[in-house]
N, C-alpha and C positions, 0 to 999 in steps of 0.2 A: 504415378506415385505408389500405387500398390506394387508394381513391378520392382521399384527401388526398395521398398520395405521387404519384399520377398527375397531379393538378392542379399540385402543386409542380414536377414534372418538366416539364410543358408550359410553365409560366411561365418556368422557367429556359431552356428551349429558345428561347422567344419573346424573352426578354431577350438571349440570345446572338445571335440573328438581328438584333435592333435594333442591338446594339453593332457587329456585323460590318458591317452596311450603313452605319452612320454612319462607321466607320473607312474603308470603301471610298470613301464620298463625300468624306471629308477628304483622302484620298490623291489622288483625282482633282482636287479643287480646288487642292491644292498643286502638282500636276503642271502645271495650266494657268496657274500664275503666270507662266510664261515667255512667255505670250501676252497679258500684261496690256496691252502697248502697243496691241494691236488692239482692246481694249475700253476705251480711255482715257476716252472720252466717258461710257460707262456707269458707270465708276468715279467720275468727277466728279459725276454725278447722285446716286449713292449717298452720296458724301461730303457733298453738300449736304443730303440728307434726314437722314442719321444725325448729322452733325456740326453744320453751320450752323443748321439749323432747331431743333436741340435746345438751343442756347445760352441762349435766354431762360428756358426752364423750368429748366435746370440752374443758372442764376444765382440765380433766386428760391429754389430748393431749397437750394443750398449756403449762401446768405447766412443764411437763417433757421435752418438746422441749426447753422451756426457760432455764431450768437447763442444758441440754446438750449443748446448744449454749454457755452459760456462762462458762461451764466447759472447753470446747475445746478452746474457745477464751481466757479465763483468764489464763490458763496454758501457752499458747504461749506468751501472752503479758507479763507475769511475767518474762520471759527470758530476756526481754528488759527493765524491770522496768516501763512498761506503763499500768499496770493493772488498773490504776485509771480511764481509759476511757472505761472500760468494760460496764458501764451503757449506754453510747451513742451507742456502737456497738450493744448491745442486743435490745435497743429500735428501732434503725434504721432498723435492720433486721426484727423485728417483724412487725413494722408498715408499712414498704415499701413493703415487699414481703411475708414473712412467714405467717403473720396473714391473709391477704386476700386469698392467694393461699391455705393454709392448711384448712381454713374454707370452701372454695369452694369445695375442694376435699371431705371433711367430709360431707357436705350437699349433694353433688352429689352421694356419695356412700351410704348414709343412706336414705335421703329423695327423691333424684332424681330417684333412682332405684324403689322406691315404687310408685312414680308418673307414671313412664313408665309401671310398672306392672299393676297398678290399671286401667289405661286408656286402656292398652292392653287387659286386661280381658274383659272390657266392649266392646271393638271393636270386639274381637273374638266371643263373645257370643251375639253379635248384640244388645247390650243395647244402643249403640250410635244411631243405627238406630231407636230404640224405642223412644229415646229422640226427634229425628227429627219428628217422627209421632205425638208426643205430642206438636209440635211447640216450642220445647226448643232447642236453639242453643247450640251445644256441646262445641263450643269455649267459649261462655259466661259462660256456666255452669261448665266446667271442666278446661279449660286452664287459663282463666282470674283470678280466685281466687288463683291459684297456682303461677302465674306470680307475682301478687301483694304481696303475702306472701313471695316469694323469694326476691323480691326487698326490702322488709322491714327487713326480718330476717337475710339475709347474712351480711349486714352492721352492724346490731346490734350484731350479733355473732362475727364479726371481732373485734369490739371494746372490747368485752368480752375476746376474745382470746388474743389480744394484751396486755390487762391489766394483765391477769393471767400469760402470758409468761414472762412479765417484772418482776412480783413478783417472779416467779420461778428463774429467773436469779439473782435477788437480794439476794435470800436466799442462793444459792450455792456460790455466790461471797463472801458472808460474812462468810460462814461456812467452806469453803474449805481452808486448811492450806496453800496451794501454791498460793492462790489468795488473800484471806483476804482483801476485800475492805469493808469498813464500809457502812452502809445503807445511811448515810448522803453523803458520797463521791459518791456513786452509783447514788443517786438522783440528786446531783448537776451536775454530768456528763451528766445524761439523760436530764435534763431540759435545760442545756446550748446548747446541740447539736440538740435536737428534736424541730422542728418548726411546727407551726400550719398547714402550707402548706403541709408538708409531711403527716400529719394525714389526711388532706382532700384528698390528692391524693390516699391514701390507701382506703379511703371510696368510692371514685369514682370507683376504681378498683372493690371493693366488690359489688357495685351496678351493674356494668356491668357483673360481673361473675354470680350474682344471676339471671339476665335476661337471660344469656346464658344457665344456668342450666335448668331453667324452660322451655325455648323454645325448647332446644334439647330433654329433657325428654318427654314433651308433644307431640312433633312432632313424636318421635319414637313410643310413645304409640298409636297415631292415625294411624300410618302406620303398626301396628302389624297385622300379619296374620299367619295361620298355626297351630292353636290349642295351646296346652300346650307347645309344643316345641318352637313354634314361640314366645310365651310370655317370655320364658326363654332367647331366643336369643335377644329379644328386651330389656329386662332388662340389660343384659350384654352390649349390644350396646349403650344404653343410658349412662351408666357410662363411658365407654371408650371414646365415642365422647365428653362427657362433660369435661373429663380430658384434652383431646387434644385441644378442643376449648378454655378452660380456659388458658392453657399454651400459645397458639398462641396469644390470646387476651392480656395476661399479657405482652408479649414482645412489642406489638404495643402500648399498653397504657403506658408502661414505657417509651418508646421512645417519645411519644407525651407529656407526663407530665414532662419530664426532663427539 
């Protein structure tokens, strides 16, 4: 019993250390926001990687998710003669939950893993130590541009994903013979049900998720050790932790914003 309690105590201490280090990294990153103009080129590079290069994958994902959502919902609503509200259901689902969460997962899996791997390589091969000897702060040089890029790109990608998903839902709603809702009816249902506040809540979530992804992936990258195998573990850990933190944050943000 004592061994179990000791193990639990060690785990709690380790968890507190991780949370403390992550919060310190977050504070340092926010502090260096004031020097963003000095790293403008690095921020643009990260925006290109996180935002622009993610657009094709995001478009395909959102389009087919919107179609599947409309297909499943529309066929069921048709049994009760209520398929005319399918536009409202697709829009609510995309804007409130699916858009921010799917976009965050995509960014974490595609760009977040690259962040952790890149910083992890620099850590393992002592390039971060070399930056310190040149009087270059690693947080300002590596974490801050990625944080700003995530805070800008994830909300922008979320808007894009919402729009493409709604279009996909409109197409399948109009073409499927068991649903057959005109574009005008779909649009009227959407605009009548979707409020500006819900769009704003979705964007608030996406900003928070972007910050979480950048913080988790940069933190894991800075803590990388153990050579090539350690880099692989850190890459996997960054994606898994990002997914978990996004889902946990999604619940609490949903509860707060309701």
